[in-house]
N, C-alpha and C positions, 0 to 999 in steps of 0.2 A: 076712573083717574086716567084710563089710555085714553078715553074722548076728549078730554081736557088737554093733554097733553100735546095729543093732535092739533085740537084748537090753537093752541099757543105757538105753535112751531107754524102753521100758516099765516098767523100775526105776524109773526116776525120776519118773514120772506117775503109778507106782501106791506109791508110799509113804505109811507111816503119816501119819496126820492130824498126829500130833505132833511128828514129824520135819519136817510141811510147816512147823508152827506156828513151830518152832525157824529153821527156813531162812528164816520171813519171810512164807510165800505167806500169802493170804488175810487179810493184815493190815490194819486200819481205814483207814489210811492210803494203800490201794491202792499201796504200792510193795511189788516180790520182791527178797526179799535172796537172791544168788548168791553161792556161795564160789567160784567157778573160771570161766574163760572157757568160756562154751558150745561156740563152733566149735573151741577150741583140745583139747576133752576128747573131741570128736569126729574127731581126725584118726587116721591108722592108725598104729598101734605100731610100736617100734624106729626112727621118724626117716625111716620110707619116703616115698616122695614121694607127693602125691596123681594119679591117671592124668587127664589131660583129652584126652578124645577131640575131634576136629574132624569136623563132616559134611563129604562129598564133596559137590560143586557141581559140576552139570554145566550147561555152556556152554548158553547159550541163543542165539538167533538175532539176530546184529548186524547192523544197516543196511548196507549197503557205502557207503565215502563217494563224495562226486561221483556223476555221473549217466554212465550207460553209453550215453546218446545227448544227445552236447554239441550236435549242431543245432538241438534244438528252440527254439521262440521262448521268451523271457524272460518271466515275470510269473506273476501267481498261478493264472491258469486254464492256463497252460502247465506248469507246474509239476506241478499235480493232472493234466494228462492224460499228461503225462511218469512220475508215480507209477502210475497206473494201468497206462501200457504196460509201465513195467518189471517190475508183479509181473504182468500176464498173459503176458511172456515167461518170467518165471521159473515158471510153472505148466506152460507149454507146453515147457519144456526137457525134462518127463521123456517127453513125446509124440513120434511118431515125426516131428514138425515143425518145422524149424529155425529160429529166428528169426532174422533177419537185419537188423542195423542199417541198412546200408547202402540199404534200400527206401525209394524215395523218400516212404512212407506219413508214415516218421516223419521228413523233412526238411521242418518248418514247415510240412507241408501237411495236417494234420490238421484244422484249422479250421472249411474248408470241408464238414468229416462230420460236424465235432461242435456245429456252432452249435445250439443246445436248440430247439426250438417249431417253429414256420409258417417261419422263415428257414431254417433245414437242411431241412425239405422243399420250399421253393421253391428254395433252390440245388441239391438234387438233381433237383427236376422241369424246371429250365431246362437242366440239363445232358443230362439225358436227352432235351430236343426238340432238339439239336443244337449246341449251346453250348460243345463240349469245352475243359477245360483241357489244356496239352501236358503231359507226363508222368503224367496220372493216370487211371487207370481207373473206367470210369463204371458204374452197376450197375442193370439196369431195374427197375422195381417189382415184377416176376415172378421176379427173380434167375433165369432162363432162362441154361441154361450156353452157349447159343450167343451171346448177349448179351453174354459179358463177355470181351473182345478179352484176347488174349497177349500182350502186345509186350515183356514184361521177359524175361530171360535165366532169372531166379529163378521156378519156379513154386512151388515152396513159399513163397514169401515172399507171393507172389499168395493162396495158401490162409490165412495166417495174416492177410492184411490184409481178408479178407472175413471171417472168423471176428470180430475184432476190429470192423469196421466194423459187422456186427451186433450185436454185445454192446452199443457204445457208443448205438448206436439203440434198444435195450430199454432201458438208462438212463435216456435223455433221456427218453422218453415215459413211462417209469413215473414222473418226477420230474415231468413235467406234470402227469401223472394226479393226483399225490399232492399236489400245490400249490392244487388246487380244493376241497380238504376241508379248512378252516380252521373254527377252534376260534373258538365264539362268546364265550366268556370263563364267569367262574364268580359266583356269587352266595353269601356267608356269612348265614347264618340261625343265630339262637338259640331253644333252645326251654327249657323248663320248665313244671309242673304244682303248684301250690298246691294239695293236696289238702284244707285246712282250709278252701279259700276256693272250691272246683272251680272253680278257674279256669286256665286255659292260656294264658302269656305267650309270645306271637310277637315276637321281636325281627329286625328285618330291618337287619342292619347293615351292609352293603357289599357293592359289584360290584368285579370285578378284572378285568383285562386284556379288556374288551370290545372285538367286533372286528365291528362293525355294519356294512351295506354303507348308504351315503348314501342318501337320498330325497329328491332336490332340492337348490336351491343353500342352501335356507335351513339354519340351523344345528337340529340335532335336539335335542328334549326327549322323556326317557324317565321313567317311571314303572312301577311293579309292581303287579298284580291280583294277590289274594291268595284261595283258593278251598280251605274244608276241608269235603272229600266225605262230611258226612254225610248221613242221610236227606233232612234240607232241607237242602241245602247252603249255609255262610256265606261270605258275599263281603266280600272287602274290601279297598281302596285305598292306597296309599303317595301321597307327595308328587310333585310331577314335578320333575324334576333336568334340567338341561344335560347333555347327553350328551358323555362323554369317556372314558380306558379307564378310571380309575379313580373310582368314584362313592361316596359317602357316603351314606346313607341314616340309619342311627342311630332308628329309629321303633319304637313297641314296641305291639302291638295284644293287648287283654285279652278273653278270652272267657270267659264261666260256662257252661262244659259238664261234662258227666259223664264220667269216666276211660274207663269202659265204651266211650262212645259213640266218645271219640278212638282208642283204642286200635284200633280196626276201620275207621280212615277213614284221609286223606292229606292232606297239605298240596301245593296246586299255585298254583305260583307262574307268574305269565305276565309276560315283560319286553314292554311295549308302549312304539311310537314314537307321538309325539304331534303329531308337524308334519310335514310339511304334513296331515299326516291320522294317524287313531288305526288301529292296526294292532298286532296282535299279531307280534315278530319272533324270539321265544325263550322257551322254557317250559322247567321243571321240578319232577319230584315227588318229595317227601320223604313215608316211611311214618312214621306219628305210634303205630306197636305199642312202641315203649320209651319213652314220656314218663316222667319222674320228677321228683321235687323239685330235684335238681341241673342246674343250667343247663348242656346239650349244645350244642355248636357243630357245626354242618353248612355243609361248602363243596358246593354244587352244581354241575356241569356244565350249562349252560345248552347244549341243543338246539334244533336248527328244530322250528317249531310244525309238529303232524300236524296235515296236512288233512283225514281220517277223523278219526270219532267215536272218539275215546281213551278203553278202560275200565282205570280205576286199581287193579283188584283185586288181591287174592295169594294165592297158592295156598301149603298148608303141605303139604312132602311130605318122607318118610324113603325111602332107597335103601341097600340093601345086596346086596353081590356074595357068594353061594354057588358056589364053583368047584367043591365037592365034589359037589351036585346038580346041576350046570351050569345054573345059573338064576338071575336077578335078582329080587329081592323090591320091588317099589314099594308104600308105603303112603301114599295119600290121604286126608290127616289131616282136615284143613278148607280152607276160603277164606273172606276177608271182605271188607270194604269192597265188595260186590258190589251193582252198579245197583238202583236202585230201578226199577219200573215206572211209566210214565206214564200208564197205563189201569186202571181198576178190576177188570182181568182176573187169573185167578190166573197166577202166574210160579213157575217151577220152575227147578233147576240141576240138572244133572250133568257127570260128567268123563270123558272117554274118553283113554285110554292104550294107545299103539302101539310096538311094539318094532320098530324097524329095521336089517338084517343083510342081509349079502351084497348090496345093494343092492335089499331087497325089506322090504317089512311082512311081519313072521314071525307077529306075534300080534297081540288085539288085545281089549282089555279095556275096559268100560263101569262105573260107581258107579251106584247108584239116583239117581232123582231126588227132588230134596228141598227144601222151601219156605224161603227163607231169614227170618232172625229178626233183625231189627236190622242186615241186614246182611252177614251169615254165615252160613254151612251146614256142619255138621260132618258126614263120612260116616264116617272110621274105618275104610277099607276095605284090605284087604291083596289082592294079586294078585302071581302069580309068573309069570315070562314064562323059558320054557326056550331056551335059546341054542342056536344050529343050531352052532357051533364056537367053542372058547373063543379061539382065536387069531385071530379077527378081529372086527376094531371092530363096536362097535354104538351105540345110541344109544334114547333115548327121547323120543318127542312127545306131551304131556299137553295136552289142549285142554279149555277150560271152555267150557260152553253152556246158553245161556238158552232157557227154554220156556216159552210161554203156551197157554192152552185153545184158541184158536183160528189162533194164527200159529206157522208152522214154527220149528225150533229155528236159534237164532243163537249163532255162534261169538266168545265175549268174547276172546278171547286164547290164548294158547299158553305154554308153559313147553318147551323144546326141553334136554333131558339128554346132553351129551356132550361130547368134546374140540372138535369143530368147532361149539360153539354159539356164539350173537354175544354173548352174555352171559356176564360172567366170574365171574360168582357160579353159574351154571349148571355152568360149565367146572370151577371148583373144587369144588363137591359131586361131579361126576364124578369128578374124579382120586382125591378121597380115598376114594371108594367102591371103584375100581378099584384101588388103590393098597395098601386094608386089606381084603381079605375078612373078612366077617362080621361087620364092623363097621358100623354104622346110622347112618348120616350125615343130619344132619334140617336142613332149611333155608326160608327163607320166601322165593319168589319172585313179582316183579313180571309179571304176562302182558302179551307184546308180542305187536305183530300179523304179525311177520313169522316 
């Protein structure tokens, strides 16, 4: 029946043009004349019923109603601890240890172990010094077996309590550490380039979610300092605003610069606090490699200012994984936005690449040294790195160096290509390279100091 239905469909769509015109297909008014109901014509013959098949559903996990530990303290924090305890007890159900809800650890006495931060550590320290609460076992910082008294009859419960105590300690410590890493906020920038006038338009739109530490009792005032990193850097400043979480600037800066200059440079924005003293509190960098007549909007993350000299150079690399030959192909194409020498001495640039595998450096390669022209160097050199084993992870470390006629070489920065790279763009290129053998993956990377 299905084959007959398909044949009828093909006949209807392949009918002659005169028959289609007779039925009204392709008429000027755009209406389609149909002599019979299309769905009725596709029903099975002889009045047979249309079969319907329902998929089989597999029951998923359903959270049981009620708590298996009713003696816990009420409240939001206790409910979270109860959920974790229930889940831990469920996971331990398949292990040789048996979770016992009668243990005093679950009877309203978890709070003394689980108070986060210094209060929890002080509580444990005070109890280790001699102030023991009745019915609760204390654990020395060394967690030595002889210092853990076994006064309960259920020794299995003591082992589970110790395991849960260590798990909660690790969780609270990780929460405390992660809380120190705060985000400083974002800034919105709009860019466009008018080719007829050879002008670049930079619009500083707004900041959002600012989170700056206060510097004195006076209300803070903030402003931006912008730098276009061409051979002779261009600097500009925004107006000064009162600090708040969301600040609107909406200021446009126009500079007459050639597009070739801008494509080899970057825009650096430094957020400065102006009260009680002027200081740089955050910064961000945006490459000007893809300027065009259409205005583009960019939301940039503000990062803590670097204490060392920062290089905003970019490196153009291609990678290719060749499993048949057991090697990785690396092409060092070019670099741009290279720093200009502050002295009249001749300065050259070169690139070093290293293959890391099995915990050591397997191979090293180096490009020739070239002089920069307009902040650019073009090497277009290809290197092949032989892998010691295909089933072991590897990574590439690519460093850019500058060297003058009298001074030693100086490392401007590096690019780490690998699954454990701290830069998301480098991880994406490496994943694409390893997941698609024989594919040439190309990307630009900003040099980092780490």
